Every structure is written in C-alpha cells, then in structure tokens.
N, C-alpha and C positions, 0 to 999 in steps of 0.2 A: 662403596658409595657410587662407583661408576655403574655398577650393576643395577642398583636401585634407581639411579637417574635414567638408565636405558629402559627399565621396566615402566617407569613413570611416563616417559616419552612415547612408549609404544602404546600405553593404555589411552592417552589423551590425543595422539596424533595419527595412530594407525587407523585407516578406514574401517577394518574389520571390527576392531575393538570399539570404534565410534558408534557403528551400528548396533553393537551388543548393549552399550550404554544407553542407546535410545530405546531399544526393545524393552529393557528391564528397568528403565527410568533410574539409572545410577548416574549421577552427574552428566545428564545428557547435553547435547549441544542444542541450542535453541535456534540460533541463526549461524548458518555456516557460510562463509565467503571465501573459504580457502582455495576453491576451484576456480576463482576469477582470474582471468588473465589480465594483462595490462592494457592501458588505453581503453577503458570501458566507461560508459555512462550509466549509472545505477538509477533506477526510478523507484520511488515509493508507489504504493497503490493509493490513488486519489479518488474520492467520491464526487460525483456530480449528481444533482437532482433538479428536476423542473416539474415535479408533481405538485399539485394543490397551490399553484401560484408561486412556487420557489423558482428562484433563479441562483445560479452559482457564478462566482468570479474566481478565477485562477490567476495569480500573481507569480511570475517566473523571472528568472535572471539568466543572462547569458553567462554561465560560469566559466566557460573557456576563456572568454574575453576579460571577465572581472578578476579571475585569479591568475590566469597564465597569458594574458595579452594576446591570445590567439584570435585573430580577426576573421570574419567571413564564414564563421561556422553557422550551423542550421540547427534549429530546434523543431523537433517533430512531436505532436501530441496525438495519441491514439485513443479513441473512444470505444468502449464496449457498453452493451446494455447489461442489465441485471442477470440476464440468462447467458451471458457470455458471447453475444453476437456482436461481430464487428460492425460499428455504426458508420465511423469515418475517421479521417486523420487529416490534421492541418499542420502546415509548416510555417516557420517564421525565419527570416533573416535580417541582418542590420537592424536589430531591435534596440540599439543604443544602451546596452547593458540590461534593461529590464522592460518587461511588457505585461500585458494582462489580457485575458480572454473572458468574455461573458458567455455563459452556457444557459441558454433558455430554450423553450419549445421551438422557436424559429431556428435556432442553431442546430438543435438536433434534427428538425424537419421530419419528424415522424412521431405522431401522437401515441403510438403503442408503447414508446419507450419513455419511462418516467424517472428512471434513475439507473445508475451503473457506475463503472470505474473507468479511470483513464490513467495513462502512463506517459512520462515526458522523457524524450531521448535528445541527447546532443549528438552531432556528427560533424565530420570534417568534410569540406568540399575537395574536389580533386586537386585544387591547386595548393592545398595545405600540405605541408610536409609532416609525416608522422614518425619518421624514423628516430628522430631525436627525443620524442615524447615518451615519458613513462608516467602515466598518471591514472588515477580512478576519481571520478567526480559522482557525487551523489545529489540528486535533486529532491529536496524535501521542503518544497515551497508552501506558500499559504493559500488556502481555499477559504472563500467566504460564502455564506448562505443567507438569503434574505427573502422576505415576502413583502417588504415595504422599501424604505430608503436606506436602512441601516443594515450592515452585514456583520455577522458574527463569524469570526475567523478561527481556523484551526490549521496547524501545519501538517505536512504529510505524515502518513501513518507508520508503515514499516517498509524497508527496502524488499522488493519482491522479484525484480527483473532487471537485467542489465543488457546493454547492447554495445558491441564494439564500435569504437569511434569512426572507423573507416570501412567496416564491413556490416553485413546483415546478421553476423553471428550473436546468438542470444545466450544469456546465462539465466537459469531459472532455478527455483526450489532452494532459495537461501533459507527460508523457514522450514523446519523439520517436521515431519509427521511421525507419529508412533503407530504400531500395529493396533493398539487397543486404545480406548477413550479413557486416558488416565490423567489428563490434564484438567485441573479444576481451578476455576477462576471466579472470584467473587468481585464484582464491580464495587469500588469503594464509594458508595453514594446511597443515601436514603431516597428512593424514588417517590415516596409517599408525600413528599414535600411539594410536588408539582401537580398541575392538572393532568398531565400525561407526559410520557417520554417515548422517544423512538431509539431503537438500538440498530445501528447499521453495521453489518458484518460482511466482509469479503473473503474469498478464498485466496490466500497469499502464495498458493502452490499450484503446480500443474496436475496434482493428483486429487481425486475426490475426497473430501473430508467429511467427517460425520461430527455433529455437534447436538447438544441439548442446551436449550435456554429455558431455565426453570422447568425442567423435565419434558419440554416439547422437543420433539426430535426433527432435525434437519439434515439434508445432505446438500453439499455444494460442490459442484464440478468446477473444472479450471475457470477461472475469471467469473465464476457465478457470485452474486451477492444478494443479501437479503435486508430488508428494512422492516422492522418489527415494532408495533406499538405496545407500549407498557402502560398500563393503567391500574391503580389500586393495588399496587405491590410495592413493599417496601425495599426489597432487595432482589438482585438479579444475579443468578449463578449461570456460568457457562462451563460445560463439561465437553471436552472434544479430544480428538486424536491429533490435534495440531498444537505444537509447543508455543506458538506465539500468535495467538488469534486476538488481535487487538481491536476492539470494537470502537466506533465513533457514536457519541451520544447527543441526542437532540432533547433538551428540556424545555417545556412550555409552562408558563405561569401567567395567566391573564394575557397581556400583550408582550410579556417578556420571552425572549428566546436566548438559550445559551447552548453553544455547540462546543464540545470538548472530547478528548480521547477518554476511553474508559480505563 
C-alpha cells in the first residue's frame, strides 16, 4: 500500500509526470497554483471595452483591509490593449473598503484602443510589516458594461497572474497549455435566439496560444484578446491548446443586453 501511495503521489505531484499528463491529456492539470509563494495578490483577467458607445465600470474591494484589517495598503490596476500594449496604470489608497472605476474613451485617452484586458494588484506600503503575514488573496470583482444607463455585470474570469505584496515579483501561467490543440469546448447556449452575439477571448498565459472558433483559426500572444461577432449560428465550438480558455459572452436582442461567462 505504501508503494502504491508513493506511485500515486509521484504521478500527480511530480513536475515531470505532470508535464507528461498534460502532453498526453491524461488527467491533466488545468490550473496550477502550486508554485505560488506566500503573500501574493492574485488577479483575474478582466475585460474592458469602450467601442461602439460602450463604457465599463469596475467595482473593487480593499481585500487586505476587509479580511485582515491591514490598513494603508494600495491597489494598482494595469490596463492593456487587445494587442497586449500597455496603456496605463492607476493606483488607489484609502478607499474605505470599496471603490469603483469607470472606463470610457476619455479614461483610455486613445481612440485606437477599443477594448482589452486589465489586472488588479494589492500591495503593502513600506510602513506595513509583512514578516508575520502568510496569505494569498484573489481579486475576482465585478465588471459592468453599458451603452445607456443600466449595466450588465459579470465577475472576474479566471486567475492568470499574481504579484508579491511587497515586491515586484510576478507569477504567471496558472492556466496550462498543451502542445497540440486537443481541448474542445462547446459553449452551452443556443445563439440563434439572439439578434447577434459577441465572444470575447483573452490569452491567460504568457505563451502564444492557438484556437479555432467554429473552425476559424486565431493566434493570441501574451495579453492579446479578441472580440468576435456571432450571427446566424446556433452553437459555438472552441478548440485550442489551452486547458482553460473561458470566454465572455455578450448577447443582444432588440434593446436587451446580457453579459455572462461561457
């Protein structure tokens, strides 16, 4: 029994066998956080868009204060365009537990950028003591999208990047890639019920990924994202070499808008 237990632990925890499982798609690891250190702020990948009259609102919480009563921490939000170009970053302090940020064309301040991704990190100021802290926080806050007065909200997508609370050390590639495009995903929705839909997909890794959306081929480099219109199609298939490529869906029917995860 001890030998069997040892072999099972070797198969599931050893990095070499972990990579073999990924290559041959045998009980692969979809999201791996085993390499995370302590005292890190984990961020989901969030979508922003200000194309075609859209504006985005992001609602966030001072998690260090809310859960651990750590005061005077800082929140930094970093924005990238759809082609992975760094646009800007903003920081907040003393936000009284919660805050929000409206992202529109004036905020982006560059008309060539219509949508992209952003990440949120918490950090400690120099006067905070980190020696006694041992924690990991993940920010998966809500984002809302509107063209008028009412927002349709969706929470963060998947964890993609982390930053040490006191340093600039980054942790990437939680989501695993395979060598071949062997991941097949059918979005559980009939798109023929809507006037049209849009599918947003971002690369959750630092490696280039390949994907097919209803047999159309796309490549996404690090921090790249795409927004694709779907019309007169019942179902949407995604085939890729990424083990957790979770899309965000925008559905349109007359004046109705619904945003949700795929």
